[in-house]
N, C-alpha and C positions, 0 to 999 in steps of 0.2 A: 122275907124271903119262903116262908114257909108254902105247901102244897098248897093248904086253904085259902090263901091270900091272892092267888091269878082271881077266882072269879071276884075280887073288888072292884078288877078293871071293866072300861064300858065299853059298849060296843058302840062300833063307830060304823055310820050309816054310806060311808064314801066308799065306793070301788073304783080298783082301776080299768080300766078298758081298756080292750084291742087295739090295735093300732090297723092301719089300714097299707094295702100293698104296694110296695114300688118299685122302678127300678132303672137303673142306671148302669153307665159303661165304666170299668175296671180306671182307675186313676182320679175319677171326679169324685165329688161329695153331693151327700143329701143335707138340703138348708129343712132345718124347721122350726117353730118357733110360738112356743106354749099360745102365747098371747094373738098370735096373725095367720096357722095356719094349720090343718090337723094334720099329726106325725104319720110321717111313712114309713115304711119297713123295708129296708133295703137287704137283701142276703145272697151271697157268691162263693163257691165253692173255696175253702182253703181262708176263709178269714171268719173271727167269730162273730156270735149274732149277738146283736144289743139287745134288740128285737124289743126296746123300751117304750114301756106305757105307760101313758099320761093321763093324768086328773087333774086339770088345766084349777079346777073350781080351790083345790089345797094350794094354792099357791096366791103368796100378797102378791109376791116380785116377777121378774120375768127368771126367766133360768134358761142359760147359755153355755154350749157344751162342744166342743169340737173334736172329735175322731177322723182324720182324713184317713180313708183306706191307703196300704202301701201300692204303690204302683204294682204292675205286674213285671214292669223288667227290671226292678229293683229289687222286689222279691228274687227273681229266680238268679238273679247274680249274687247274692246275699248266699245262698243256699249254696249255688258256685265255690262262694270264698269259702263258707263251709267248712266245703267237701276238700277244695285243693291243702288247706290249712291241714285236715286228717291227712290226707296220702301224705303232705311230708311230714303228718306227724307220726306215722308208723315207716316210716322212710328216716327221719332221728333215733328214731325206738332203736331197730335193727342196727345202726352205728355205733348207737351205745351200749347193743346187746357185744355186739362183739370187740369195743374199747378203743372205740375209732373215735368215737366222741365223748367225752367226759361227760357223766351225768352225777348230777347234783339231787337227785331227789332222792328221797328215804325209800331204803327197800328193806324186804322183809330178810332177815339173816337165815341162811342158807340152813340152820338146826331148827328152824318155824316152822319151815316150809310144810309140814302136816298139820301145823295150829290153823287155828282160820284169821285170815289176814286181818290185818289193823288196817290197811290203806285201800280200798276200793280202785281198781282197775281205773273207770274210767274218769272219776275222777282225776285219779293221778294221771290218765293221760290228759285232761282236757288241763290240768296245771302247768303241764307243764313242757307241753305245746303249744299252748293259745295264752293262755293265761300271763306266761309268763317273759310272753314279745311284747302285751302291754304293761306289765306289772309296774313300771315308772309312772304312771297316769296318777296311784290312789297312796295313800300313806306319807305324803310329802311332810314331811317337818314344817313345824309354822312356829317360828321367835318371835312372835308381836300378839297384839290381842285381835282374834278373830274377828275385826269388825268388819266395817264396807270395807278398810282397806286391809289388809297384812302381810307381811313379811315373811320371807320362806327360806329358809336352808338347802342351796346348792348343793345339788350330788351327782356323785357321774357311779354308774357301775361301770366294772373290768371283765364283767362273766356274762352280759345279755338280760338285767336285772337279773341275777339267782340272788346277788348279792350288790351291796349299796358304800358308795365312801363320801363323805363329805369333804368338800373341796373347802370349805371354809371362810365363802363368798354367801353372801347374803340378797336376793331380790328383793328390792326394795319395794313397796307400794304396789304390793298385786291388788285388784278390785278384786275381793271375794264374792262372787255369784254361784257361789257352792253352800255357804252354810244359813244353817236354821233360824240367823237371825233377823224374824219380821218385823218384831220393832223395834231395831238397833239399841235393846238393851246389854249386850255384848261390847261393855266399855270398860276401861278402868279410869276415868273418872265421870264426877257428876253426883247425881244424890247416892244413885243405888250405891256404886263405888264406898261413897263418904259412910252411910247406913253400915253398908257390911264391915267397914273397915273399924267403925265404932261396936260392930257388936262381936269380933270378934275381938278387941282389947277386954272386954265385958266378958264373954264367955269362953272364949278360948277358940281352936278350932277343928276339934272332936269333941264327943260327947262318952265315948267308952262306955258305952251300955243302950239296952234294946228301950224302947217308949216306958213297955211295962212294968221296967227294974226302976234305975236311976237313970234314963235320959229322956224324961218330959219334960222341957224346959215350957218357960211361961211364953217364950215366944213362937215354940209350937203350937200351942194351942190359941194363941193371935192368929198364925198364919191361917191354920184350918179353921178359925168364925169368921176371919176375910176370904179362904175361898167359897164357904158357906154363902157367905152375900153376894159375892161376887158372882156367883152361878145362879142365885135365886132357888134354893133348894134349900131345904131344913139341917143337912147335916155333911160336914165331908171330914176328910180325913187324907195325909199325906205319908208318902213311902218316899225312902231314898233314891229309887231307878225305878224309871221308868218306865223298861222294861219288866221288870218283876210286878210292875203294881200290873197290870194282865196275868201275865205266866201265874204268877202267885195266890193271884183273886180269884181267877173262875172258876180254878176247884173248890178254892171255897163257897162259890156259889150255888153250884152244879154236882152233879153225879150221874152212879148209875140210875138210868130210870128217866133221866133227862134227855132231853134234845136239843141241841145246836144247830140251828143256821146260821152260817157263815159267807160274808161275799166271798167270790173264790180269786178277791185282791187285797185281802185283808193282812194286814201284817204279821209277821213271826212269830210275835209276842202274846199274838191273838191266837191264830193258829197251834202255837206250845202248849197256853194255859188249859184250851180248848181238848188238847190231848192226854193232858194232864190230869183233865176232869174225870176219864172214866166216861163220860158222856157218848151219848150217840149222835155222830155229827154228819150233818149233812149239807152240800154246798152250793149255794144257788150263784149264778150268773152276774157278774157285776154290775150291780144299777137296775137290774135287771125287777122290774116290781111281779110279772107276769111269772116269772122263776120261783121267786119267791114266795106267790102267792100258791103255787100249785106246790110248794114244798108244805107249808102250813095248810091246804087242804088236804094232802095227803097222811098229814099227821094227825089231823084229828079225826079222821075217817077210818086210820087202818088202825094209828094208836103204835104202839110197841113190836118189835117183830117176835114171830111165835107167838105171844100170851095174848096181844092185840089188848093190852090193858092203857088205859089213858095213860099218858106221859104225866111226869111229875110234876116238870117245868119244861116250857120251850124258849130258849132265848135267844131274839135275833141278835146279833153283833155283826154290829156296822163302823168304821171310819167316817171320819167328818171330812177329810182330805187326805183322798188317796194319795200316797207319797212317791208313788211312780207313775202316775195320771196323771195327777193334778186334779182330777174331779173330784166332785163335791157330792154328799148322801143325796137321793131324793128323800131327804129326812121327811117330808109331810107326808106321804105316799106311806114311806115306813113306819109312822105311827097311825096311818088310818088305818093300817092293813093289821100293827099288832093291838089295836082297840078292836078287828075286828073280831081276831079272831084268840081273843083273851094271851095273848102272849107275855114276855118282857121282853125291853130293849135293853140292850148294853153298848152305846154309845163311846168311841175312843175319839178324842177331840185333840189326839197331841198334835197336830196339825193348824186344827184349826182355831183353837181357842186363843185369842188375842187377835189372830191375824184375819179373821173373817165377822163379819155381824156391823152396825152402826156403833156401838158401846163396847170391841172387841171381843163377846163373849162367847164368840164362837158361831158352828153353824144353826143351834137352833135361836142366835141372836138375828143372825143373814136371813132364817125364815121366816120371823118374827111368833116363835110359835112358844109354847107354856114347858118351861124347864121341868114340870110335874107331868107331864106324858113322855117322860122318860125318864126310865124305873132307875137305871144305874149310867151316870156322867166319871167319863174316867176322860185325864189328860193331862200331861205330860207339862215340869215346866222350864225343860229344856231348851226352850225353842223360843217360845214370845217373851219369855219372862229372862233370858240369858241365864237361866241359873240349873238346879238340876232336880230329877225326880219327879214325884207324878202323882197324882191325887185320885181319888175316886166320891163322886156327890153325890147323895140323892136322898131318900127317908132318915128319917136318924132311928129307924128298929133296924135301916139295913148298914148305917153304920156301926150302931152298936156291934151287931151282928158281925161284922168282918175284926172287929178292935178284937174279940173272944176266937174267931176261929182262921183269921189269914196268917199264913204263916210269913209274910211279909212285915205285918205287925208283928207278932208274936216274937221272930228269931233275927231280924234286921236291927243295925245299929241304927241311933234316930240321927236326923238330918243333922249337916254341920251347922252351927251357928250362924256363920257367914251368907251360906247359902237359904237359908231360911228367913235371913235381913233381905237379902236380895229378893227373893219373890215376895215379901210384905213391900217394901218401896216402890217394886217396879207396878206391882197389881195397885196400889192407890193411885199411883201415876194415871192409868190406864183409868183408872176408875174418878179420877180427877178429884181426889181426896186431897191431893198436897197441894191445892192452894192455888193452881194452874194449869193451863189449857193445852201443858206440853204433850199427857196423854191421846187428849182427839189429835191434837195436832201428826203427834205420830200415827195413829190410824189413816187418817187423812193423806197422809205419804203415801201409808204403804198401796191404799187400794190407787190414788192416781198412779201411780209407779205401776201396779201388775198392769193396768188397763194400757200406760202406756207402751208398755213394754212388750207387750201380746201383739198389742196392731201394730208397731212399728217391725216385729218379725212375720206377722201375716203378709205386709204388704211387699216386705221385700224377696217373696216365694217361698221362704220355708212351713215346714210340716210341724206343729205345732199340736201337742193335747190335752186337752182339760177344759175346765171351766172359764169364764173369762174374767171372773171374781178370785178367781186361784192362783196366789202368788208362787204356787210349783206351778213352774212353766217346761211340759218335756220338750227339746228340740230332738227330734227324729233324725237317727245316722242310718241306721237300715245296716250296711255291711261293714265285718268285723274290722277290715282293715281301717274305718274311717273312727276307729272308737280312739283307737291310740291316735293318731294323726290330730284330730280334733283335738283333743286336751293339749298337746304335743304343743300344737299350733298358737293355742290362745294363750298358754305361756309366755311363748316368745312375746306376743303382745302383751304382759301384762296384765291378761286376764285368768285368776284360780276357778275351772268348773270341776263341777265332778261329770265322772260319765260312768254308764250305765251297759252293760251287754247280759249277755246268758252268763249263767243262767238265772240272774234276775230279772231279765225280761226275756219276752219269748222271741224265741231264735231268729228271726225275721225282724223284731224292734228295738233294738240297739237306740240308743238317746242320750243327750244331751240334757242335765238335771240344771234348770237355775233354778234358785230362791229368792225371790225379790227381797230387799229389804226398805222398809223406810228411811233408815240412815243413808240410803246410794241418792246421790244429787243427780241431777237431769244431767249434767257434764259427764259422772261416773259412768251411768246409762247408756249416753251417746256414743263414748267412748268404747264399752262393751260391744252396740248395737254395730259400731262401725269393724271390728276386733270381725265380731260374727258373720257380716255380709264377705270380708276379705279371705276368712278363712272360707265359709259357704263359695265361695265362687272356684279358689286355691281347689277345691274337695267335691267340686259338684254336687253340693247339697241342697238346694232350690227345686226341690223334687214337687213343690204345689202346682196344681195345673189351676187354680182358682182365680189367676194374675192377683188384681188388685179390686175384685169383688168379693171380698170376703167378708166374715163375719163382722168384724169387727169396724167396718163403712156402711155396715148395711144394719144400723143400731141395732136391737134386740132380734133379727135373724141368724143364724147358725148355722154350721157346718157339720154335719155328723154324716159318717158313713159307716152303717150298722154290720158288727163284724159277726162272725160264725163259726163256733165251735168247731 
């Protein structure tokens, strides 16, 4: 990753085209299909602008995504809901100030009133008056393997979710629709568990040293060689924590005088790594190639601020699957732009590796692209492989450089041997090197479950986001009161879900996020769908105006409403 190596990148002759204008009424959606009709742009005040250009010649397969706009009435009621909660929050703060209501939140001591406050006022206000109302939906203790089904420890709160007490009872056989267990390897029996047990007997659990000192085991090197072969790259190296793989390695790759172009919905680990690097950061609209190309052009034309010198490096940072939107990166177009403007590409495949592609090798495999076109391939073992840690793959020169300069490589303790063995065994199963078809069966089952689950939700009238092939399925809830209600009602029906709201999402786009697994049977999915439909009727969540003419029933035609900043 030297400054002069950028001239080795080839120019691409493919360019992105602007979309044509189109209009629609509020609450409806736009249809687009890369292979059937020209894309249209829709813009409405108050919505985000996707303004997504397409270059269909770059795609070897249809690309289908759905982002139905928020109905106007729902948006108004959502803002009103947050407004009412805010008013009552200030009223309760007034009561707490006069000791009429007990205050549980941490406060500054009187003798520290002239110090810089440790607690931000708005963050505290949101936590004690909004988050605490629905806190029981998170951090539920699990007392079994978090596979397709799990057991939850029952708990109650005597003080409105400020503290919890365990009742001693266990909620059995809760269908797990929230874990990132895409291929079902989070299990305590089978080939992976047996191999990890043998590794524990041979190596123990901990290494108590870094890789560069006394913690480099032979299975660490075996795992890295296997990862490189799985990805189709020259070399790879592994790290003990997925978050640190991003946050500690990006600063080793870029620095002052470098430019990072980051998707606006990138994960916090990517954002932190970019900030720690000291590089200049510019953000482009989510999956919007026109926005990305404009930033690239400006960077080439104007150079660095004030001096106007050329940037040392330009690094484009994207994810394979965006975990809150369920969308898939437009990788063919990103690679075309990267080649055209001679930039580098950093691809985070935390959610896509193992979950996409005919061979489970991520978004590169999904689009049928050459892994050599991605300069830095990052991913995690925490999801599809049922383990822990992360990896970076690429050219041998890149990996050798990171081994000497990455803080995660130099200062972090080596990965636990049973975790390493879990990665090796599960990856060999996916690759078919175990002598069975178990890996291919799981990949096919995940794809079938994803398509079936998304299609059924659309037919029921729910608004869901993302790509048709994405196992991350966000179902829109919108209103703050429905966040907690949905999670509680689903648990009453023995379905474990993840609900997400502001500030993790835009204020009017609260949602429930389902993660589909190959371990889910059709019976489990049907039970979950029945519960979702029942709760949807109870909470009036079926906002979609598409009826049954959804993208799933029209083959490759998708529904998308483009949103404006």
